[in-house]
C-alpha positions as a LaTeX table, in Angstrom:
\begin{tabular}{lrrr}
\hline
Residue & $x$ (\AA) & $y$ (\AA) & $z$ (\AA) \\
\hline
Unk1 & 0.00 & 0.00 & 0.00 \\
Unk2 & 1.39 & 3.38 & $-1.00$ \\
Unk3 & 2.16 & 5.88 & 1.74 \\
Unk4 & $-0.70$ & 8.35 & 2.24 \\
Unk5 & $-0.38$ & 12.00 & 1.37 \\
Unk6 & 0.48 & 14.14 & 4.39 \\
Unk7 & $-1.32$ & 17.39 & 5.15 \\
Unk8 & 0.19 & 19.94 & 7.54 \\
Unk9 & $-2.29$ & 22.51 & 8.87 \\
Unk10 & $-2.94$ & 24.79 & 11.81 \\
Unk11 & $-4.29$ & 23.10 & 14.93 \\
Unk12 & $-7.93$ & 23.25 & 15.94 \\
Unk13 & $-9.74$ & 25.57 & 18.30 \\
Unk14 & $-13.10$ & 27.37 & 18.78 \\
Unk15 & $-14.84$ & 24.03 & 18.16 \\
Unk16 & $-13.23$ & 23.70 & 14.72 \\
Unk17 & $-10.70$ & 21.15 & 13.39 \\
Unk18 & $-8.49$ & 24.07 & 12.31 \\
Unk19 & $-8.74$ & 27.79 & 13.06 \\
Unk20 & $-7.17$ & 28.83 & 9.74 \\
Unk21 & $-9.68$ & 29.26 & 6.87 \\
Unk22 & $-7.31$ & 27.98 & 4.16 \\
Unk23 & $-6.42$ & 24.90 & 6.20 \\
Unk24 & $-10.09$ & 24.37 & 7.00 \\
Unk25 & $-11.01$ & 24.53 & 3.30 \\
Unk26 & $-8.49$ & 21.84 & 2.39 \\
Unk27 & $-9.45$ & 19.62 & 5.35 \\
Unk28 & $-13.14$ & 19.92 & 4.47 \\
Unk29 & $-12.62$ & 19.17 & 0.79 \\
Unk30 & $-10.59$ & 16.08 & 1.73 \\
Unk31 & $-13.37$ & 14.89 & 4.03 \\
Unk32 & $-15.98$ & 15.46 & 1.34 \\
Unk33 & $-14.07$ & 13.28 & $-1.13$ \\
Unk34 & $-12.64$ & 10.67 & 1.25 \\
Unk35 & $-9.06$ & 11.50 & 0.24 \\
Unk36 & $-6.62$ & 9.39 & 2.30 \\
Unk37 & $-4.56$ & 11.99 & 4.14 \\
Unk38 & $-2.32$ & 11.71 & 7.13 \\
Unk39 & $-3.01$ & 15.00 & 8.90 \\
Unk40 & $-0.49$ & 16.79 & 11.10 \\
Unk41 & $-2.18$ & 19.60 & 13.00 \\
Unk42 & 0.68 & 21.77 & 14.17 \\
Unk43 & 1.12 & 25.01 & 16.11 \\
Unk44 & 3.75 & 26.74 & 14.00 \\
Unk45 & 4.34 & 27.05 & 10.24 \\
Unk46 & 7.98 & 26.21 & 10.97 \\
Unk47 & 6.87 & 22.63 & 11.51 \\
Unk48 & 5.61 & 22.41 & 7.93 \\
Unk49 & 8.01 & 21.02 & 5.30 \\
Unk50 & 7.50 & 24.20 & 3.25 \\
Unk51 & 7.32 & 26.72 & 6.08 \\
Unk52 & 3.73 & 27.47 & 5.09 \\
Unk53 & 0.32 & 26.20 & 6.23 \\
Unk54 & $-1.48$ & 24.38 & 4.76 \\
Unk55 & 1.07 & 22.16 & 3.03 \\
Unk56 & 0.54 & 18.82 & 1.31 \\
Unk57 & 3.51 & 16.47 & 1.12 \\
Unk58 & 3.09 & 14.08 & $-1.80$ \\
Unk59 & 5.10 & 11.17 & $-3.08$ \\
Unk60 & 5.38 & 12.34 & $-6.69$ \\
Unk61 & 5.11 & 16.15 & $-6.68$ \\
Unk62 & 6.94 & 17.08 & $-3.49$ \\
Unk63 & 5.29 & 19.61 & $-1.19$ \\
Unk64 & 2.35 & 21.77 & $-2.34$ \\
Unk65 & 1.47 & 24.83 & $-0.28$ \\
Unk66 & $-1.29$ & 26.83 & $-1.97$ \\
Unk67 & $-4.82$ & 25.68 & $-1.02$ \\
Unk68 & $-6.17$ & 25.70 & $-4.59$ \\
Unk69 & $-3.14$ & 23.76 & $-5.83$ \\
Unk70 & $-3.67$ & 21.19 & $-3.08$ \\
Unk71 & $-7.31$ & 20.74 & $-4.12$ \\
Unk72 & $-6.25$ & 20.49 & $-7.78$ \\
Unk73 & $-3.77$ & 17.75 & $-6.84$ \\
Unk74 & $-6.50$ & 15.83 & $-4.99$ \\
Unk75 & $-8.68$ & 16.07 & $-8.09$ \\
Unk76 & $-5.87$ & 14.59 & $-10.18$ \\
Unk77 & $-5.82$ & 11.69 & $-7.72$ \\
Unk78 & $-9.52$ & 11.05 & $-8.51$ \\
Unk79 & $-10.83$ & 12.79 & $-5.38$ \\
Unk80 & $-13.15$ & 15.24 & $-7.11$ \\
Unk81 & $-16.10$ & 16.74 & $-5.24$ \\
Unk82 & $-17.29$ & 18.50 & $-8.43$ \\
Unk83 & $-17.41$ & 15.43 & $-10.65$ \\
Unk84 & $-21.21$ & 15.44 & $-11.02$ \\
Unk85 & $-21.71$ & 19.19 & $-11.43$ \\
Unk86 & $-23.36$ & 20.48 & $-14.60$ \\
Unk87 & $-21.84$ & 23.23 & $-16.71$ \\
Unk88 & $-24.23$ & 25.73 & $-15.13$ \\
Unk89 & $-23.30$ & 24.62 & $-11.62$ \\
Unk90 & $-19.60$ & 24.87 & $-12.44$ \\
Unk91 & $-20.15$ & 28.42 & $-13.67$ \\
Unk92 & $-22.07$ & 29.23 & $-10.48$ \\
Unk93 & $-19.15$ & 27.88 & $-8.48$ \\
Unk94 & $-16.72$ & 30.27 & $-10.16$ \\
Unk95 & $-19.10$ & 33.20 & $-9.63$ \\
Unk96 & $-19.56$ & 32.50 & $-5.93$ \\
Unk97 & $-15.84$ & 31.91 & $-5.36$ \\
Unk98 & $-15.17$ & 35.32 & $-6.91$ \\
Unk99 & $-17.87$ & 36.88 & $-4.73$ \\
Unk100 & $-16.41$ & 35.37 & $-1.57$ \\
Unk101 & $-12.89$ & 36.51 & $-2.36$ \\
Unk102 & $-13.94$ & 40.02 & $-3.34$ \\
Unk103 & $-16.68$ & 40.84 & $-0.82$ \\
Unk104 & $-16.21$ & 38.57 & 2.19 \\
Unk105 & $-12.52$ & 37.73 & 2.55 \\
Unk106 & $-11.30$ & 41.33 & 3.12 \\
Unk107 & $-13.85$ & 41.86 & 5.88 \\
Unk108 & $-12.95$ & 38.54 & 7.52 \\
Unk109 & $-9.31$ & 39.65 & 7.58 \\
Unk110 & $-10.38$ & 42.96 & 9.10 \\
Unk111 & $-12.61$ & 41.25 & 11.67 \\
Unk112 & $-9.94$ & 38.88 & 12.97 \\
Unk113 & $-6.68$ & 40.74 & 12.35 \\
Unk114 & $-7.33$ & 44.49 & 12.10 \\
Unk115 & $-10.18$ & 45.26 & 14.48 \\
Unk116 & $-8.17$ & 46.15 & 17.59 \\
Unk117 & $-10.48$ & 44.58 & 20.16 \\
Unk118 & $-10.92$ & 41.32 & 18.28 \\
Unk119 & $-7.23$ & 41.03 & 17.48 \\
Unk120 & $-5.94$ & 41.69 & 21.00 \\
Unk121 & $-8.57$ & 39.82 & 22.99 \\
Unk122 & $-9.23$ & 36.92 & 20.65 \\
Unk123 & $-6.97$ & 36.30 & 17.65 \\
Unk124 & $-3.59$ & 37.24 & 19.07 \\
Unk125 & $-4.49$ & 35.66 & 22.41 \\
Unk126 & $-5.20$ & 32.28 & 20.78 \\
Unk127 & $-2.03$ & 32.23 & 18.69 \\
Unk128 & 0.15 & 33.50 & 21.56 \\
Unk129 & $-1.16$ & 30.75 & 23.84 \\
Unk130 & $-0.90$ & 28.03 & 21.16 \\
Unk131 & 2.39 & 28.75 & 19.39 \\
Unk132 & 5.33 & 27.30 & 21.36 \\
Unk133 & 7.88 & 29.41 & 23.21 \\
Unk134 & 9.78 & 31.46 & 22.11 \\
Unk135 & 8.00 & 31.84 & 18.74 \\
Unk136 & 4.84 & 33.02 & 20.48 \\
Unk137 & 6.59 & 36.28 & 21.38 \\
Unk138 & 6.88 & 37.53 & 17.82 \\
Unk139 & 5.15 & 35.23 & 15.31 \\
Unk140 & 1.60 & 36.51 & 16.03 \\
Unk141 & 2.81 & 40.07 & 15.42 \\
Unk142 & 4.45 & 39.02 & 12.17 \\
Unk143 & 1.20 & 37.36 & 11.07 \\
Unk144 & $-0.68$ & 40.52 & 12.02 \\
Unk145 & 1.63 & 42.65 & 9.91 \\
Unk146 & 1.28 & 40.29 & 6.96 \\
Unk147 & $-2.52$ & 40.45 & 7.12 \\
Unk148 & $-2.42$ & 44.25 & 7.28 \\
Unk149 & $-0.27$ & 44.26 & 4.14 \\
Unk150 & $-2.65$ & 41.85 & 2.41 \\
Unk151 & $-5.62$ & 44.03 & 3.28 \\
Unk152 & $-3.92$ & 47.16 & 2.04 \\
Unk153 & $-3.08$ & 45.32 & $-1.19$ \\
Unk154 & $-6.76$ & 44.35 & $-1.64$ \\
Unk155 & $-8.21$ & 47.73 & $-0.68$ \\
Unk156 & $-5.58$ & 49.86 & $-2.39$ \\
Unk157 & $-4.68$ & 53.48 & $-1.59$ \\
Unk158 & $-8.27$ & 54.30 & $-0.63$ \\
Unk159 & $-7.71$ & 52.36 & 2.58 \\
Unk160 & $-5.11$ & 54.87 & 3.73 \\
Unk161 & $-7.16$ & 57.91 & 2.69 \\
Unk162 & $-10.44$ & 57.20 & 4.49 \\
Unk163 & $-10.32$ & 53.98 & 6.46 \\
Unk164 & $-13.56$ & 54.56 & 8.36 \\
Unk165 & $-15.64$ & 55.23 & 5.25 \\
Unk166 & $-14.18$ & 52.27 & 3.37 \\
Unk167 & $-14.64$ & 49.94 & 6.33 \\
Unk168 & $-18.32$ & 50.90 & 6.59 \\
Unk169 & $-18.86$ & 50.26 & 2.88 \\
Unk170 & $-17.07$ & 46.91 & 2.89 \\
Unk171 & $-18.95$ & 45.66 & 5.94 \\
Unk172 & $-22.18$ & 46.56 & 4.15 \\
Unk173 & $-21.10$ & 44.53 & 1.10 \\
Unk174 & $-20.06$ & 41.60 & 3.32 \\
Unk175 & $-23.51$ & 41.53 & 4.93 \\
Unk176 & $-25.08$ & 41.55 & 1.48 \\
Unk177 & $-22.79$ & 38.67 & 0.48 \\
Unk178 & $-23.91$ & 36.60 & 3.48 \\
Unk179 & $-27.55$ & 37.34 & 2.70 \\
Unk180 & $-27.05$ & 36.25 & $-0.91$ \\
Unk181 & $-25.42$ & 33.01 & 0.23 \\
Unk182 & $-28.36$ & 32.38 & 2.53 \\
Unk183 & $-30.84$ & 32.96 & $-0.29$ \\
Unk184 & $-28.87$ & 30.71 & $-2.66$ \\
Unk185 & $-28.66$ & 27.88 & $-0.12$ \\
Unk186 & $-32.33$ & 28.08 & 0.82 \\
Unk187 & $-33.50$ & 24.86 & 2.46 \\
Unk188 & $-30.95$ & 22.66 & 0.67 \\
Unk189 & $-28.43$ & 20.60 & 2.57 \\
Unk190 & $-25.60$ & 21.82 & 0.34 \\
Unk191 & $-25.37$ & 24.48 & $-2.36$ \\
Unk192 & $-26.00$ & 22.02 & $-5.19$ \\
Unk193 & $-28.38$ & 19.64 & $-3.47$ \\
Unk194 & $-27.77$ & 16.66 & $-1.20$ \\
Unk195 & $-24.05$ & 16.17 & $-1.95$ \\
Unk196 & $-21.19$ & 18.55 & $-1.06$ \\
Unk197 & $-18.98$ & 20.21 & $-3.68$ \\
Unk198 & $-15.84$ & 22.35 & $-3.59$ \\
Unk199 & $-17.97$ & 25.49 & $-3.16$ \\
Unk200 & $-19.32$ & 24.04 & 0.08 \\
Unk201 & $-15.78$ & 23.49 & 1.36 \\
Unk202 & $-14.89$ & 27.11 & 0.62 \\
Unk203 & $-18.08$ & 28.62 & 2.04 \\
Unk204 & $-17.83$ & 26.51 & 5.20 \\
Unk205 & $-14.17$ & 27.46 & 5.72 \\
Unk206 & $-15.09$ & 31.17 & 5.58 \\
Unk207 & $-18.26$ & 31.03 & 7.65 \\
Unk208 & $-17.42$ & 28.51 & 10.38 \\
Unk209 & $-14.62$ & 30.56 & 12.05 \\
Unk210 & $-16.85$ & 33.64 & 12.01 \\
Unk211 & $-19.71$ & 31.64 & 13.52 \\
Unk212 & $-17.72$ & 29.79 & 16.19 \\
Unk213 & $-15.19$ & 32.39 & 17.37 \\
Unk214 & $-16.05$ & 34.28 & 20.56 \\
Unk215 & $-15.41$ & 37.75 & 19.20 \\
Unk216 & $-15.75$ & 40.77 & 21.51 \\
Unk217 & $-16.70$ & 42.90 & 18.50 \\
Unk218 & $-19.04$ & 40.75 & 16.43 \\
Unk219 & $-20.98$ & 43.09 & 14.14 \\
Unk220 & $-20.60$ & 40.81 & 11.09 \\
Unk221 & $-20.92$ & 37.72 & 13.28 \\
Unk222 & $-24.33$ & 38.89 & 14.51 \\
Unk223 & $-25.58$ & 39.19 & 10.95 \\
Unk224 & $-24.41$ & 35.64 & 10.19 \\
Unk225 & $-26.16$ & 34.33 & 13.30 \\
Unk226 & $-29.39$ & 35.94 & 12.10 \\
Unk227 & $-29.26$ & 33.74 & 8.95 \\
Unk228 & $-30.42$ & 30.49 & 10.48 \\
Unk229 & $-29.95$ & 28.29 & 7.41 \\
Unk230 & $-26.25$ & 29.25 & 7.15 \\
Unk231 & $-25.78$ & 28.50 & 10.86 \\
Unk232 & $-27.47$ & 25.12 & 10.46 \\
Unk233 & $-25.35$ & 24.49 & 7.36 \\
Unk234 & $-22.08$ & 24.99 & 9.27 \\
Unk235 & $-23.28$ & 22.94 & 12.23 \\
Unk236 & $-24.37$ & 20.11 & 9.92 \\
Unk237 & $-20.99$ & 19.93 & 8.16 \\
Unk238 & $-19.18$ & 19.87 & 11.50 \\
Unk239 & $-21.33$ & 17.04 & 12.83 \\
Unk240 & $-21.26$ & 15.00 & 9.61 \\
Unk241 & $-17.62$ & 15.35 & 8.60 \\
Unk242 & $-15.77$ & 16.35 & 11.79 \\
Unk243 & $-17.64$ & 14.57 & 14.59 \\
Unk244 & $-14.48$ & 13.62 & 16.46 \\
Unk245 & $-12.01$ & 16.46 & 16.04 \\
Unk246 & $-13.44$ & 19.88 & 16.72 \\
Unk247 & $-12.47$ & 21.83 & 19.80 \\
Unk248 & $-9.32$ & 22.58 & 21.68 \\
Unk249 & $-5.98$ & 22.24 & 19.94 \\
Unk250 & $-3.78$ & 19.31 & 20.83 \\
Unk251 & $-6.25$ & 17.75 & 23.24 \\
Unk252 & $-8.82$ & 15.77 & 21.25 \\
Unk253 & $-6.77$ & 12.61 & 20.79 \\
Unk254 & $-3.84$ & 10.90 & 22.52 \\
Unk255 & $-0.60$ & 10.79 & 20.61 \\
Unk256 & 0.24 & 7.61 & 18.78 \\
Unk257 & 3.08 & 5.54 & 20.08 \\
Unk258 & 5.64 & 3.67 & 18.09 \\
Unk259 & 3.93 & 1.06 & 15.99 \\
Unk260 & 1.35 & 3.16 & 14.14 \\
Unk261 & 3.67 & 5.47 & 12.25 \\
Unk262 & 3.99 & 8.05 & 14.98 \\
Unk263 & 6.07 & 11.16 & 14.54 \\
Unk264 & 8.84 & 9.69 & 16.67 \\
Unk265 & 9.41 & 6.95 & 14.11 \\
Unk266 & 8.99 & 9.19 & 11.10 \\
Unk267 & 11.49 & 11.77 & 12.32 \\
Unk268 & 14.30 & 10.43 & 14.52 \\
Unk269 & 15.90 & 13.89 & 14.60 \\
Unk270 & 12.83 & 15.63 & 16.00 \\
Unk271 & 14.55 & 16.70 & 19.23 \\
Unk272 & 17.44 & 18.25 & 17.31 \\
Unk273 & 15.04 & 20.15 & 15.05 \\
Unk274 & 13.09 & 21.42 & 18.03 \\
Unk275 & 16.29 & 22.60 & 19.71 \\
Unk276 & 17.33 & 24.39 & 16.53 \\
Unk277 & 13.90 & 25.99 & 16.34 \\
Unk278 & 14.26 & 27.29 & 19.89 \\
Unk279 & 17.75 & 28.64 & 19.20 \\
Unk280 & 16.55 & 30.40 & 16.08 \\
Unk281 & 13.66 & 31.84 & 18.03 \\
Unk282 & 15.95 & 33.15 & 20.74 \\
Unk283 & 18.20 & 34.73 & 18.14 \\
Unk284 & 15.17 & 36.40 & 16.59 \\
Unk285 & 14.14 & 37.75 & 19.99 \\
Unk286 & 17.57 & 39.30 & 20.47 \\
Unk287 & 17.34 & 40.79 & 17.01 \\
Unk288 & 13.94 & 42.17 & 17.94 \\
Unk289 & 15.44 & 43.96 & 20.93 \\
Unk290 & 18.39 & 45.41 & 19.03 \\
Unk291 & 16.30 & 46.55 & 16.08 \\
Unk292 & 13.73 & 48.41 & 18.18 \\
Unk293 & 10.88 & 46.07 & 17.48 \\
Unk294 & 11.45 & 45.55 & 13.77 \\
Unk295 & 11.07 & 41.84 & 13.05 \\
Unk296 & 10.83 & 40.29 & 9.59 \\
Unk297 & 9.50 & 36.80 & 8.99 \\
Unk298 & 10.17 & 35.61 & 5.47 \\
Unk299 & 8.66 & 32.14 & 5.58 \\
Unk300 & 5.01 & 32.96 & 6.17 \\
Unk301 & 2.19 & 33.25 & 3.67 \\
Unk302 & $-1.22$ & 34.83 & 3.74 \\
Unk303 & $-3.24$ & 33.20 & 3.05 \\
Unk304 & $-17.14$ & 12.49 & $-5.43$ \\
Unk305 & $-20.46$ & 13.66 & $-4.43$ \\
Unk306 & $-22.55$ & 11.57 & $-2.10$ \\
Unk307 & $-19.66$ & 9.76 & $-0.44$ \\
Unk308 & $-19.81$ & 9.09 & 3.23 \\
Unk309 & $-17.14$ & 10.85 & 5.29 \\
Unk310 & $-14.01$ & 8.76 & 5.61 \\
Unk311 & $-11.87$ & 9.07 & 8.68 \\
Unk312 & $-8.42$ & 10.32 & 7.75 \\
Unk313 & $-5.43$ & 9.07 & 9.65 \\
Unk314 & $-4.61$ & 12.00 & 11.87 \\
Unk315 & $-2.25$ & 12.81 & 14.65 \\
Unk316 & $-2.12$ & 15.81 & 16.92 \\
Unk317 & 1.47 & 17.04 & 17.10 \\
Unk318 & 2.18 & 18.54 & 20.47 \\
Unk319 & 5.07 & 20.87 & 21.14 \\
Unk320 & 7.27 & 19.16 & 23.69 \\
Unk321 & 8.84 & 21.15 & 26.46 \\
\hline
\end{tabular}
């Protein structure tokens, strides 16, 4: 039997199998199609073979890091959630993907990473408590800076000229986007009927974190919660496809030992790599002090129908003291 593909993604939290939307999209698509993945849910992108999350390590094509490229690879391996879609449904998929990326994604970035109250009390708090020492001292700030740059790239120069006016307009468009999704879903189980497709994986990965996170400033979250069919949709996908692995990071399953392909057997130099990671982190902290708070992280990145869910071989990778 060939070795399974290995997926590296952010650990779970907030009642979700992963807190990162891109990782959640790939995980959900894999569950929809029954793709045989060995999942490593980690607490630092430095534990990924590419330095990015998500990352898929394959036997033939090396490591793939971009979510859409990972899904394309799974399709090439005959794990295609869109196999039965008509031409019209495929066109609808493209239209809704564009809508989500243009109208919803920027506001989700703002909600989690730019809104000061949400970022300090929720987002940064989770990452600072989850990422191992000493990376937790500076990696959340580096991720924050990267998301700010991404948002400025999406919004353009207008963002700098009148942030308050633009924010109000974009939140209005995001609420309209959620309402349109609710109308399109209607009373259906999934967007194209009784079987999930790639659009469902993407919509779920964008909506579930917004629904499940305990945000102190939840103006967009409140609108989502008022759309009962979208709430039921997210809850249904969680219960059908992730019944055993939502919730707190690193605590939902005991670590495998020895004979089942545990990390200790796969990587005999794990301790050495962890020590090197700590040393690099300490060096970065010293650099942070000498450079008056300027820290640069170069390795980050922003980020068939009807089958029954198949349990993927997964292991929670804990950071050892």
